[in-house]
N, CA, C, O and the ligand as a Tripos MOL2 file, in Angstrom:
@<TRIPOS>MOLECULE
protein
  245   243    62     0     0
PROTEIN
NO_CHARGES

@<TRIPOS>ATOM
      1 N         -21.9040  -15.9320   11.6150 N.3       1 MET1
      2 CA        -20.7230  -15.6040   10.8500 C.3       1 MET1
      3 C         -19.5980  -14.8390   11.6290 C.2       1 MET1
      4 O         -19.8010  -13.6940   12.0340 O.2       1 MET1
      5 N         -18.5080  -15.4330   11.8150 N.am      2 SER2
      6 CA        -17.3600  -14.8550   12.4120 C.3       2 SER2
      7 C         -16.8100  -13.3410   11.6490 C.2       2 SER2
      8 O         -16.8980  -13.1030   10.4450 O.2       2 SER2
      9 N         -16.3580  -12.6240   12.4710 N.am      3 HIS3
     10 CA        -15.8510  -11.3760   11.7680 C.3       3 HIS3
     11 C         -14.4650  -11.4170   11.8940 C.2       3 HIS3
     12 O         -13.9850  -11.2770   13.0190 O.2       3 HIS3
     13 N         -13.7020  -11.5950   10.8800 N.am      4 SER4
     14 CA        -12.3420  -11.4780   10.8890 C.3       4 SER4
     15 C         -11.4050  -10.2330   10.5170 C.2       4 SER4
     16 O         -11.5940   -9.7210    9.4140 O.2       4 SER4
     17 N         -10.5990   -9.8040   11.1920 N.am      5 PRO5
     18 CA        -10.3220   -8.4460   11.0960 C.3       5 PRO5
     19 C          -9.3500   -8.2470    9.8050 C.2       5 PRO5
     20 O          -8.4050   -9.0150    9.6230 O.2       5 PRO5
     21 N          -9.6210   -7.2370    8.9750 N.am      6 GLU6
     22 CA         -8.8850   -7.3610    7.8490 C.3       6 GLU6
     23 C          -7.5000   -6.4550    7.7620 C.2       6 GLU6
     24 O          -7.2100   -5.3980    8.3230 O.2       6 GLU6
     25 N          -6.8610   -7.1750    6.9610 N.am      7 ARG7
     26 CA         -5.3870   -6.5430    7.0070 C.3       7 ARG7
     27 C          -5.3690   -5.4780    5.9490 C.2       7 ARG7
     28 O          -5.8100   -5.6370    4.8110 O.2       7 ARG7
     29 N          -4.7470   -4.2250    6.4830 N.am      8 PRO8
     30 CA         -4.8870   -3.1190    5.4890 C.3       8 PRO8
     31 C          -3.9150   -3.2820    4.2480 C.2       8 PRO8
     32 O          -2.8770   -3.9350    4.1430 O.2       8 PRO8
     33 N          -4.6340   -2.4180    3.2750 N.am      9 VAL9
     34 CA         -3.7810   -2.7630    2.1760 C.3       9 VAL9
     35 C          -2.3280   -1.8990    2.2260 C.2       9 VAL9
     36 O          -2.3380   -0.7320    2.6170 O.2       9 VAL9
     37 N          -1.2360   -2.4770    1.8530 N.am     10 GLU10
     38 CA          0.0560   -1.8060    1.9090 C.3      10 GLU10
     39 C           0.6310   -1.0520    0.4970 C.2      10 GLU10
     40 O           0.5000   -1.5500   -0.6210 O.2      10 GLU10
     41 N           1.0570   -0.2160    0.6760 N.am     11 TYR11
     42 CA          1.5960    0.5540   -0.6410 C.3      11 TYR11
     43 C           3.0060    0.6660   -0.6770 C.2      11 TYR11
     44 O           3.4710    1.0010    0.4130 O.2      11 TYR11
     45 N           3.8730    0.4860   -1.6150 N.am     12 VAL12
     46 CA          5.2510    0.9920   -1.8570 C.3      12 VAL12
     47 C           5.4570    1.9890   -2.5630 C.2      12 VAL12
     48 O           4.8390    2.2330   -3.6000 O.2      12 VAL12
     49 N           6.5330    2.8170   -1.9820 N.am     13 CYS13
     50 CA          6.8970    4.1480   -2.8480 C.3      13 CYS13
     51 C           7.8020    3.4030   -4.0430 C.2      13 CYS13
     52 O           8.6960    2.5870   -3.8170 O.2      13 CYS13
     53 N           7.3890    3.8490   -5.3230 N.am     14 GLU14
     54 CA          7.9740    3.3780   -6.2650 C.3      14 GLU14
     55 C           9.4310    4.0440   -6.3810 C.2      14 GLU14
     56 O          10.3090    3.4690   -7.0230 O.2      14 GLU14
     57 N           9.6510    5.2090   -5.7760 N.am     15 ASN15
     58 CA         11.1910    5.7550   -5.7010 C.3      15 ASN15
     59 C          11.9610    5.1550   -4.8260 C.2      15 ASN15
     60 O          13.0250    4.6650   -5.2060 O.2      15 ASN15
     61 N          11.5860    5.0880   -3.5560 N.am     16 CYS16
     62 CA         12.5860    4.6080   -2.4380 C.3      16 CYS16
     63 C          12.1550    3.1330   -1.6150 C.2      16 CYS16
     64 O          12.7890    2.5680   -0.7240 O.2      16 CYS16
     65 N          11.0160    2.7820   -2.1660 N.am     17 HIS17
     66 CA         10.3370    1.3800   -1.6990 C.3      17 HIS17
     67 C           9.9120    1.4490   -0.3750 C.2      17 HIS17
     68 O           9.5640    0.3930    0.1540 O.2      17 HIS17
     69 N           9.8670    2.5990    0.3370 N.am     18 VAL18
     70 CA          9.3060    2.3370    1.6880 C.3      18 VAL18
     71 C           7.7420    1.8930    1.5820 C.2      18 VAL18
     72 O           7.0490    2.2780    0.6400 O.2      18 VAL18
     73 N           7.2670    1.1070    2.5530 N.am     19 ILE19
     74 CA          6.2070    0.4880    2.6550 C.3      19 ILE19
     75 C           5.3720    1.3240    3.7370 C.2      19 ILE19
     76 O           5.8160    1.6720    4.8310 O.2      19 ILE19
     77 N           3.8100    1.6420    3.1390 N.am     20 TYR20
     78 CA          2.9390    2.4200    3.9240 C.3      20 TYR20
     79 C           1.9040    1.6110    4.0590 C.2      20 TYR20
     80 O           1.5590    0.8570    3.1500 O.2      20 TYR20
     81 N           1.3060    1.6800    5.1930 N.am     21 ALA21
     82 CA         -0.2520    1.0140    5.3900 C.3      21 ALA21
     83 C          -1.0490    2.0820    4.8980 C.2      21 ALA21
     84 O          -0.9230    3.2800    5.1540 O.2      21 ALA21
     85 N          -2.0480    1.4130    4.0180 N.am     22 GLY22
     86 CA         -3.1700    2.6100    3.3330 C.3      22 GLY22
     87 C          -3.8480    3.2550    4.3700 C.2      22 GLY22
     88 O          -4.0510    2.7390    5.4690 O.2      22 GLY22
     89 N          -4.2390    4.4950    4.0020 N.am     23 THR23
     90 CA         -5.2190    5.4690    4.7590 C.3      23 THR23
     91 C          -6.5280    4.6390    4.4110 C.2      23 THR23
     92 O          -6.7690    4.1280    3.3180 O.2      23 THR23
     93 N          -7.4330    4.5940    5.6910 N.am     24 VAL24
     94 CA         -8.7900    4.1130    5.3320 C.3      24 VAL24
     95 C          -9.5750    5.0410    4.8610 C.2      24 VAL24
     96 O          -9.5020    6.1300    5.4320 O.2      24 VAL24
     97 N         -10.3280    4.9350    3.9600 N.am     25 ILE25
     98 CA        -11.3600    5.8050    3.3180 C.3      25 ILE25
     99 C         -12.8250    5.1670    3.5360 C.2      25 ILE25
    100 O         -13.1360    4.0560    3.1080 O.2      25 ILE25
    101 N         -13.6000    5.9370    4.1890 N.am     26 ARG26
    102 CA        -15.0950    5.3140    4.2790 C.3      26 ARG26
    103 C         -15.8800    5.5680    2.9750 C.2      26 ARG26
    104 O         -15.6980    6.5830    2.3030 O.2      26 ARG26
    105 N         -16.5890    4.7890    2.7120 N.am     27 THR27
    106 CA        -17.3090    4.8060    1.5290 C.3      27 THR27
    107 C         -18.7510    4.1740    1.6980 C.2      27 THR27
    108 O         -18.9440    3.4730    2.6920 O.2      27 THR27
    109 N         -19.7580    4.3740    0.8080 N.am     28 ASP28
    110 CA        -21.1280    3.8400    0.8550 C.3      28 ASP28
    111 C         -21.0480    2.4570    1.2150 C.2      28 ASP28
    112 O         -21.7340    1.9220    2.0860 O.2      28 ASP28
    113 N         -19.9850    1.7790    0.3440 N.am     29 GLU29
    114 CA        -19.9920    0.1440    0.3720 C.3      29 GLU29
    115 C         -19.1980   -0.4900    1.7480 C.2      29 GLU29
    116 O         -19.1900   -1.6640    2.1210 O.2      29 GLU29
    117 N         -18.5440    0.6770    2.3640 N.am     30 GLY30
    118 CA        -17.7280    0.0110    3.6530 C.3      30 GLY30
    119 C         -16.7340    1.1460    3.6740 C.2      30 GLY30
    120 O         -16.9100    2.3100    4.0340 O.2      30 GLY30
    121 N         -15.4470    0.4430    3.1220 N.am     31 HIS31
    122 CA        -14.0890    1.2660    3.3890 C.3      31 HIS31
    123 C         -13.1700    0.7040    2.1800 C.2      31 HIS31
    124 O         -13.2750   -0.4020    1.6490 O.2      31 HIS31
    125 N         -12.3280    1.6350    1.9010 N.am     32 ARG32
    126 CA        -11.2280    1.2490    0.9570 C.3      32 ARG32
    127 C          -9.8640    1.9120    1.4020 C.2      32 ARG32
    128 O          -9.7820    2.8240    2.2250 O.2      32 ARG32
    129 N          -8.8820    1.3630    0.7880 N.am     33 TYR33
    130 CA         -7.5780    2.0280    1.3360 C.3      33 TYR33
    131 C          -6.9650    2.9250    0.2080 C.2      33 TYR33
    132 O          -7.1020    2.6020   -0.9720 O.2      33 TYR33
    133 N          -6.3470    3.9540    0.5470 N.am     34 GLU34
    134 CA         -5.7000    4.8040   -0.3580 C.3      34 GLU34
    135 C          -4.1390    5.1880   -0.0280 C.2      34 GLU34
    136 O          -3.8260    5.4590    1.1310 O.2      34 GLU34
    137 N          -3.3360    5.2000   -0.9050 N.am     35 PRO35
    138 CA         -1.8860    5.5670   -0.5750 C.3      35 PRO35
    139 C          -1.6810    6.8590    0.0510 C.2      35 PRO35
    140 O          -2.6050    7.6400   -0.1740 O.2      35 PRO35
    141 N          -0.7380    7.3150    0.7720 N.am     36 PRO36
    142 CA         -0.4960    8.4970    1.2820 C.3      36 PRO36
    143 C          -0.2910    9.4930    0.1570 C.2      36 PRO36
    144 O          -0.0160    9.0350   -0.9520 O.2      36 PRO36
    145 N          -0.3930   10.7760    0.3150 N.am     37 ASP37
    146 CA         -0.2650   11.8040   -0.5910 C.3      37 ASP37
    147 C           1.0830   11.6790   -1.2250 C.2      37 ASP37
    148 O           1.2780   11.5760   -2.4360 O.2      37 ASP37
    149 N           1.9850   11.6970   -0.3000 N.am     38 GLU38
    150 CA          3.2220   11.6320   -0.9570 C.3      38 GLU38
    151 C           4.1610   10.9070    0.2110 C.2      38 GLU38
    152 O           3.8080   10.8240    1.3870 O.2      38 GLU38
    153 N           5.4320   10.3900   -0.3210 N.am     39 CYS39
    154 CA          6.1560    9.7820    0.4300 C.3      39 CYS39
    155 C           6.8650   10.5360    1.4870 C.2      39 CYS39
    156 O           7.4830   11.5240    1.0880 O.2      39 CYS39
    157 N           6.9040   10.2630    2.8100 N.am     40 ALA40
    158 CA          7.4830   11.0940    3.8960 C.3      40 ALA40
    159 C           9.1000   11.0600    3.7400 C.2      40 ALA40
    160 O           9.8430   11.9180    4.2190 O.2      40 ALA40
    161 N           9.5480    9.8640    2.9480 N.am     41 VAL41
    162 CA         11.1570    9.9140    2.8850 C.3      41 VAL41
    163 C          11.4440   10.6670    1.7020 C.2      41 VAL41
    164 O          12.2220   11.6170    1.7860 O.2      41 VAL41
    165 N          10.9150   10.3620    0.6130 N.am     42 CYS42
    166 CA         11.6690   11.1260   -0.7030 C.3      42 CYS42
    167 C          10.6410   12.2470   -1.5780 C.2      42 CYS42
    168 O          10.9440   12.8950   -2.5790 O.2      42 CYS42
    169 N           9.4400   12.2300   -0.8950 N.am     43 GLY43
    170 CA          8.4910   13.1900   -1.4280 C.3      43 GLY43
    171 C           7.8230   12.6590   -2.7530 C.2      43 GLY43
    172 O           7.0280   13.4250   -3.2980 O.2      43 GLY43
    173 N           8.0540   11.4540   -3.3200 N.am     44 ALA44
    174 CA          7.3520   10.9730   -4.3460 C.3      44 ALA44
    175 C           5.9340   10.7310   -4.1300 C.2      44 ALA44
    176 O           5.4140   10.6350   -3.0180 O.2      44 ALA44
    177 N           5.3170   10.6330   -5.2780 N.am     45 ARG45
    178 CA          3.8710   10.6030   -5.1410 C.3      45 ARG45
    179 C           3.3670    9.3940   -5.8770 C.2      45 ARG45
    180 O           2.1610    9.1660   -5.9760 O.2      45 ARG45
    181 N           4.2800    8.6330   -6.3840 N.am     46 GLU46
    182 CA          3.7920    7.4790   -7.0160 C.3      46 GLU46
    183 C           3.9660    6.1830   -6.1710 C.2      46 GLU46
    184 O           5.0590    5.7820   -5.7710 O.2      46 GLU46
    185 N           2.6440    5.5050   -5.9150 N.am     47 PHE47
    186 CA          2.8850    4.3920   -5.0250 C.3      47 PHE47
    187 C           2.2420    3.1550   -5.9740 C.2      47 PHE47
    188 O           1.5400    3.4040   -6.9540 O.2      47 PHE47
    189 N           2.5430    1.9410   -5.5940 N.am     48 VAL48
    190 CA          1.8130    0.8030   -6.0830 C.3      48 VAL48
    191 C           1.4420   -0.1270   -4.7500 C.2      48 VAL48
    192 O           2.0110   -0.0060   -3.6650 O.2      48 VAL48
    193 N           0.4550   -1.0090   -5.0200 N.am     49 GLU49
    194 CA         -0.0440   -1.6240   -4.0770 C.3      49 GLU49
    195 C           1.1180   -2.8350   -3.7430 C.2      49 GLU49
    196 O           1.7970   -3.3610   -4.6240 O.2      49 GLU49
    197 N           1.1920   -3.1110   -2.5320 N.am     50 LEU50
    198 CA          2.2260   -4.1370   -2.3910 C.3      50 LEU50
    199 C           1.8220   -5.3960   -3.0160 C.2      50 LEU50
    200 O           2.7460   -6.0240   -3.5320 O.2      50 LEU50
    201 N           0.7500   -5.8650   -3.0830 N.am     51 THR51
    202 CA          0.3670   -6.9770   -4.0130 C.3      51 THR51
    203 C           0.6990   -7.1390   -5.2920 C.2      51 THR51
    204 O           0.9450   -8.2060   -5.8560 O.2      51 THR51
    205 N           0.7040   -5.7830   -5.8620 N.am     52 GLN52
    206 CA          1.0110   -5.5910   -7.3000 C.3      52 GLN52
    207 C           2.5030   -5.3770   -7.7740 C.2      52 GLN52
    208 O           2.9500   -5.2660   -8.9160 O.2      52 GLN52
    209 N           3.1300   -5.3530   -6.5600 N.am     53 TYR53
    210 CA          4.6550   -4.7910   -6.6890 C.3      53 TYR53
    211 C           5.3540   -5.9190   -7.4360 C.2      53 TYR53
    212 O           5.2360   -7.0820   -7.0510 O.2      53 TYR53
    213 N           6.1150   -5.5730   -8.5520 N.am     54 PRO54
    214 CA          6.9840   -6.3870   -9.0420 C.3      54 PRO54
    215 C           8.1040   -6.6580   -8.1050 C.2      54 PRO54
    216 O           8.5460   -5.7610   -7.3870 O.2      54 PRO54
    217 N           8.5810   -7.8800   -8.0910 N.am     55 HIS55
    218 CA          9.8360   -8.5380   -7.4280 C.3      55 HIS55
    219 C          11.0030   -7.9390   -8.1270 C.2      55 HIS55
    220 O          11.6480   -8.6130   -8.9300 O.2      55 HIS55
    221 N          11.3150   -6.6600   -7.8500 N.am     56 VAL56
    222 CA         12.6020   -6.0620   -8.2600 C.3      56 VAL56
    223 C          13.7510   -6.7860   -7.8590 C.2      56 VAL56
    224 O          14.6010   -6.9680   -8.7300 O.2      56 VAL56
    225 N          13.9650   -7.2510   -6.6860 N.am     57 ASP57
    226 CA         14.9570   -8.0340   -6.1510 C.3      57 ASP57
    227 C          14.7400   -9.4540   -6.5150 C.2      57 ASP57
    228 O          14.2380  -10.2190   -5.6920 O.2      57 ASP57
    229 N          15.0700   -9.8350   -7.6440 N.am     58 SER58
    230 CA         14.9390  -11.2990   -8.2390 C.3      58 SER58
    231 C          16.0910  -11.9890   -8.1210 C.2      58 SER58
    232 O          16.6660  -12.4450   -9.1090 O.2      58 SER58
    233 N          16.5190  -12.1250   -6.9360 N.am     59 HIS59
    234 CA         17.4670  -13.0560   -6.7840 C.3      59 HIS59
    235 C          16.9330  -14.5610   -6.5800 C.2      59 HIS59
    236 O          16.6670  -14.9910   -5.4580 O.2      59 HIS59
    237 N          16.8170  -15.2080   -7.5680 N.am     60 ALA60
    238 CA         16.1400  -16.6350   -7.6130 C.3      60 ALA60
    239 C          17.0130  -17.6170   -6.8500 C.2      60 ALA60
    240 O          18.1590  -17.8710   -7.2210 O.2      60 ALA60
    241 N          16.5430  -18.0780   -5.9500 N.am     61 THR61
    242 CA         17.4530  -18.9070   -5.0470 C.3      61 THR61
    243 C          16.7890  -20.3270   -5.1660 C.2      61 THR61
    244 O          17.2650  -21.2830   -4.5540 O.2      61 THR61
    245 ZN          9.8320    7.2640   -1.3280 Zn       62 ZN62
@<TRIPOS>BOND
     1     1     2 1
     2     2     3 1
     3     3     4 2
     4     3     5 am
     5     5     6 1
     6     6     7 1
     7     7     8 2
     8     7     9 am
     9     9    10 1
    10    10    11 1
    11    11    12 2
    12    11    13 am
    13    13    14 1
    14    14    15 1
    15    15    16 2
    16    15    17 am
    17    17    18 1
    18    18    19 1
    19    19    20 2
    20    19    21 am
    21    21    22 1
    22    22    23 1
    23    23    24 2
    24    23    25 am
    25    25    26 1
    26    26    27 1
    27    27    28 2
    28    27    29 am
    29    29    30 1
    30    30    31 1
    31    31    32 2
    32    31    33 am
    33    33    34 1
    34    34    35 1
    35    35    36 2
    36    35    37 am
    37    37    38 1
    38    38    39 1
    39    39    40 2
    40    39    41 am
    41    41    42 1
    42    42    43 1
    43    43    44 2
    44    43    45 am
    45    45    46 1
    46    46    47 1
    47    47    48 2
    48    47    49 am
    49    49    50 1
    50    50    51 1
    51    51    52 2
    52    51    53 am
    53    53    54 1
    54    54    55 1
    55    55    56 2
    56    55    57 am
    57    57    58 1
    58    58    59 1
    59    59    60 2
    60    59    61 am
    61    61    62 1
    62    62    63 1
    63    63    64 2
    64    63    65 am
    65    65    66 1
    66    66    67 1
    67    67    68 2
    68    67    69 am
    69    69    70 1
    70    70    71 1
    71    71    72 2
    72    71    73 am
    73    73    74 1
    74    74    75 1
    75    75    76 2
    76    75    77 am
    77    77    78 1
    78    78    79 1
    79    79    80 2
    80    79    81 am
    81    81    82 1
    82    82    83 1
    83    83    84 2
    84    83    85 am
    85    85    86 1
    86    86    87 1
    87    87    88 2
    88    87    89 am
    89    89    90 1
    90    90    91 1
    91    91    92 2
    92    91    93 am
    93    93    94 1
    94    94    95 1
    95    95    96 2
    96    95    97 am
    97    97    98 1
    98    98    99 1
    99    99   100 2
   100    99   101 am
   101   101   102 1
   102   102   103 1
   103   103   104 2
   104   103   105 am
   105   105   106 1
   106   106   107 1
   107   107   108 2
   108   107   109 am
   109   109   110 1
   110   110   111 1
   111   111   112 2
   112   111   113 am
   113   113   114 1
   114   114   115 1
   115   115   116 2
   116   115   117 am
   117   117   118 1
   118   118   119 1
   119   119   120 2
   120   119   121 am
   121   121   122 1
   122   122   123 1
   123   123   124 2
   124   123   125 am
   125   125   126 1
   126   126   127 1
   127   127   128 2
   128   127   129 am
   129   129   130 1
   130   130   131 1
   131   131   132 2
   132   131   133 am
   133   133   134 1
   134   134   135 1
   135   135   136 2
   136   135   137 am
   137   137   138 1
   138   138   139 1
   139   139   140 2
   140   139   141 am
   141   141   142 1
   142   142   143 1
   143   143   144 2
   144   143   145 am
   145   145   146 1
   146   146   147 1
   147   147   148 2
   148   147   149 am
   149   149   150 1
   150   150   151 1
   151   151   152 2
   152   151   153 am
   153   153   154 1
   154   154   155 1
   155   155   156 2
   156   155   157 am
   157   157   158 1
   158   158   159 1
   159   159   160 2
   160   159   161 am
   161   161   162 1
   162   162   163 1
   163   163   164 2
   164   163   165 am
   165   165   166 1
   166   166   167 1
   167   167   168 2
   168   167   169 am
   169   169   170 1
   170   170   171 1
   171   171   172 2
   172   171   173 am
   173   173   174 1
   174   174   175 1
   175   175   176 2
   176   175   177 am
   177   177   178 1
   178   178   179 1
   179   179   180 2
   180   179   181 am
   181   181   182 1
   182   182   183 1
   183   183   184 2
   184   183   185 am
   185   185   186 1
   186   186   187 1
   187   187   188 2
   188   187   189 am
   189   189   190 1
   190   190   191 1
   191   191   192 2
   192   191   193 am
   193   193   194 1
   194   194   195 1
   195   195   196 2
   196   195   197 am
   197   197   198 1
   198   198   199 1
   199   199   200 2
   200   199   201 am
   201   201   202 1
   202   202   203 1
   203   203   204 2
   204   203   205 am
   205   205   206 1
   206   206   207 1
   207   207   208 2
   208   207   209 am
   209   209   210 1
   210   210   211 1
   211   211   212 2
   212   211   213 am
   213   213   214 1
   214   214   215 1
   215   215   216 2
   216   215   217 am
   217   217   218 1
   218   218   219 1
   219   219   220 2
   220   219   221 am
   221   221   222 1
   222   222   223 1
   223   223   224 2
   224   223   225 am
   225   225   226 1
   226   226   227 1
   227   227   228 2
   228   227   229 am
   229   229   230 1
   230   230   231 1
   231   231   232 2
   232   231   233 am
   233   233   234 1
   234   234   235 1
   235   235   236 2
   236   235   237 am
   237   237   238 1
   238   238   239 1
   239   239   240 2
   240   239   241 am
   241   241   242 1
   242   242   243 1
   243   243   244 2
@<TRIPOS>SUBSTRUCTURE
     1 MET1         2 RESIDUE 1 A MET
     2 SER2         6 RESIDUE 1 A SER
     3 HIS3        10 RESIDUE 1 A HIS
     4 SER4        14 RESIDUE 1 A SER
     5 PRO5        18 RESIDUE 1 A PRO
     6 GLU6        22 RESIDUE 1 A GLU
     7 ARG7        26 RESIDUE 1 A ARG
     8 PRO8        30 RESIDUE 1 A PRO
     9 VAL9        34 RESIDUE 1 A VAL
    10 GLU10       38 RESIDUE 1 A GLU
    11 TYR11       42 RESIDUE 1 A TYR
    12 VAL12       46 RESIDUE 1 A VAL
    13 CYS13       50 RESIDUE 1 A CYS
    14 GLU14       54 RESIDUE 1 A GLU
    15 ASN15       58 RESIDUE 1 A ASN
    16 CYS16       62 RESIDUE 1 A CYS
    17 HIS17       66 RESIDUE 1 A HIS
    18 VAL18       70 RESIDUE 1 A VAL
    19 ILE19       74 RESIDUE 1 A ILE
    20 TYR20       78 RESIDUE 1 A TYR
    21 ALA21       82 RESIDUE 1 A ALA
    22 GLY22       86 RESIDUE 1 A GLY
    23 THR23       90 RESIDUE 1 A THR
    24 VAL24       94 RESIDUE 1 A VAL
    25 ILE25       98 RESIDUE 1 A ILE
    26 ARG26      102 RESIDUE 1 A ARG
    27 THR27      106 RESIDUE 1 A THR
    28 ASP28      110 RESIDUE 1 A ASP
    29 GLU29      114 RESIDUE 1 A GLU
    30 GLY30      118 RESIDUE 1 A GLY
    31 HIS31      122 RESIDUE 1 A HIS
    32 ARG32      126 RESIDUE 1 A ARG
    33 TYR33      130 RESIDUE 1 A TYR
    34 GLU34      134 RESIDUE 1 A GLU
    35 PRO35      138 RESIDUE 1 A PRO
    36 PRO36      142 RESIDUE 1 A PRO
    37 ASP37      146 RESIDUE 1 A ASP
    38 GLU38      150 RESIDUE 1 A GLU
    39 CYS39      154 RESIDUE 1 A CYS
    40 ALA40      158 RESIDUE 1 A ALA
    41 VAL41      162 RESIDUE 1 A VAL
    42 CYS42      166 RESIDUE 1 A CYS
    43 GLY43      170 RESIDUE 1 A GLY
    44 ALA44      174 RESIDUE 1 A ALA
    45 ARG45      178 RESIDUE 1 A ARG
    46 GLU46      182 RESIDUE 1 A GLU
    47 PHE47      186 RESIDUE 1 A PHE
    48 VAL48      190 RESIDUE 1 A VAL
    49 GLU49      194 RESIDUE 1 A GLU
    50 LEU50      198 RESIDUE 1 A LEU
    51 THR51      202 RESIDUE 1 A THR
    52 GLN52      206 RESIDUE 1 A GLN
    53 TYR53      210 RESIDUE 1 A TYR
    54 PRO54      214 RESIDUE 1 A PRO
    55 HIS55      218 RESIDUE 1 A HIS
    56 VAL56      222 RESIDUE 1 A VAL
    57 ASP57      226 RESIDUE 1 A ASP
    58 SER58      230 RESIDUE 1 A SER
    59 HIS59      234 RESIDUE 1 A HIS
    60 ALA60      238 RESIDUE 1 A ALA
    61 THR61      242 RESIDUE 1 A THR
    62 ZN62       245 GROUP 0 **** ****
């Protein structure tokens, strides 16, 4: 079996929309990712996973 490197989960600040790579947290099952404690740009503490992020910029082309 080949080992493929995993792409880290990315999080988006709900306030200013800056994207952060998740912090790796080691667990019994392996590891998972967590958002930063707070946004370095605006200080907000609300983050959503990039994959769950609604497309606010919905200019349909
Ligand atoms: Zn922010």
